[in-house]
C-alpha positions as CSV (number, residue, x, y, z in Angstrom):
1,X,-43.7,8.1,-32.0
2,X,-41.3,9.0,-29.3
3,X,-42.1,10.8,-26.1
4,X,-40.1,13.5,-24.6
5,X,-38.6,13.7,-20.8
6,X,-37.6,16.8,-18.8
7,X,-36.8,17.8,-15.3
8,X,-39.1,20.3,-13.7
9,X,-37.9,20.9,-10.0
10,X,-37.7,17.6,-8.2
11,X,-39.8,15.8,-10.7
12,X,-39.3,13.9,-14.0
13,X,-41.9,14.7,-16.4
14,X,-42.7,12.3,-19.1
15,X,-44.7,13.5,-22.3
16,X,-46.4,11.5,-24.7
17,X,-47.3,13.1,-28.3
18,X,-49.8,12.5,-30.9
19,X,-51.8,9.6,-31.2
20,X,-49.9,8.0,-28.2
21,X,-51.9,10.0,-25.9
22,X,-54.9,8.5,-27.1
23,X,-53.6,5.0,-27.3
24,X,-52.1,5.2,-23.7
25,X,-55.0,7.0,-22.4
26,X,-52.6,9.3,-20.8
27,X,-50.8,12.8,-21.7
28,X,-47.9,12.7,-19.3
29,X,-46.5,11.2,-16.3
30,X,-44.9,13.0,-13.3
31,X,-42.5,11.1,-11.0
32,X,-40.7,12.5,-8.1
33,X,-36.8,12.0,-8.7
34,X,-36.5,10.5,-5.3
35,X,-38.8,7.7,-6.2
36,X,-36.5,6.5,-9.1
37,X,-34.2,3.7,-8.0
38,X,-32.6,2.9,-11.4
39,X,-32.7,3.8,-15.0
40,X,-32.1,1.1,-17.8
41,X,-31.3,1.2,-21.4
42,X,-31.6,-2.6,-21.9
43,X,-33.7,-3.4,-24.8
44,X,-37.4,-4.5,-23.4
45,X,-39.0,-7.7,-24.4
46,X,-42.7,-7.6,-25.8
47,X,-43.7,-10.1,-23.4
48,X,-47.0,-10.7,-25.7
49,X,-49.8,-12.4,-23.8
50,X,-47.8,-12.4,-20.5
51,X,-49.1,-9.1,-19.1
52,X,-52.9,-8.0,-18.6
53,X,-53.7,-4.8,-20.2
54,X,-55.3,-2.4,-17.5
55,X,-55.7,0.5,-20.0
56,X,-54.2,1.2,-23.3
57,X,-53.3,-0.3,-26.5
58,X,-51.2,-3.6,-27.4
59,X,-50.2,-5.0,-31.0
60,X,-47.4,-7.3,-30.1
61,X,-44.2,-6.2,-32.3
62,X,-45.8,-2.8,-33.3
63,X,-47.1,-1.0,-30.4
64,X,-47.6,-1.1,-26.4
65,X,-49.0,2.1,-25.0
66,X,-50.6,2.2,-21.5
67,X,-50.9,0.5,-18.0
68,X,-50.2,-3.3,-17.8
69,X,-50.2,-5.7,-15.2
70,X,-48.0,-8.6,-14.4
71,X,-46.7,-10.7,-11.5
72,X,-44.2,-7.9,-10.7
73,X,-46.8,-5.1,-10.5
74,X,-47.8,-2.4,-12.6
75,X,-45.9,-1.1,-15.4
76,X,-46.5,1.9,-17.9
77,X,-45.5,1.4,-21.5
78,X,-44.8,4.1,-24.3
79,X,-43.1,1.8,-26.7
80,X,-43.0,1.1,-30.4
81,X,-39.4,0.2,-30.8
82,X,-38.0,-1.6,-27.6
83,X,-34.5,-1.0,-28.5
84,X,-35.3,2.8,-28.2
85,X,-36.5,2.8,-24.6
86,X,-35.4,3.7,-21.1
87,X,-36.7,2.0,-18.2
88,X,-37.3,3.5,-14.8
89,X,-37.6,1.3,-11.9
90,X,-39.8,3.1,-9.0
91,X,-40.4,2.9,-5.4
92,X,-43.4,4.5,-3.6
93,X,-45.4,4.8,-6.8
94,X,-48.5,3.3,-8.6
95,X,-46.2,2.1,-11.4
96,X,-43.2,-0.3,-10.5
97,X,-41.9,0.5,-14.0
98,X,-41.9,2.7,-16.6
99,X,-40.9,1.6,-20.1
100,X,-40.7,5.0,-22.2
101,X,-39.4,5.5,-25.8
102,X,-37.1,8.5,-26.6
103,X,-34.9,9.7,-29.6
104,X,-31.9,8.9,-27.8
105,X,-32.0,6.4,-24.9
106,X,-28.4,6.7,-23.7
107,X,-28.5,10.6,-23.6
108,X,-32.2,10.4,-21.8
109,X,-30.7,7.9,-19.3
110,X,-27.6,9.9,-18.6
111,X,-29.8,13.0,-17.9
112,X,-32.0,11.2,-15.5
113,X,-29.1,9.5,-13.7
114,X,-27.2,12.8,-13.5
115,X,-30.2,14.3,-11.4
116,X,-30.9,11.2,-9.2
117,X,-30.7,11.9,-5.5
118,X,-28.4,9.0,-4.0
119,X,-30.3,6.1,-2.6
120,X,-29.3,4.8,0.8
């Protein structure tokens, strides 16, 4: 199941739906737009057994929902199909990255990029 994203004021709201809320142990994430440093539509590798699950569900090749730790920091995943995800790179947040599956990753990335404040 894919999530939805929306802009609300100065924040990006990422909402999980259905069983993903249970599997990820989270209903939504709010991120200040000023903390998003970049948005990518590159396909995300599964990295099975290369990340420590801190809370959520992982069945390699099937689902990755929740919080995971690796040498780069903490990443939140909502992913069933890696080729349908956007990746948000963040500063000043608990998560260093959020990988989030959406219906149309190009449109979602363009929407987010269109409202990002310039980074110095």
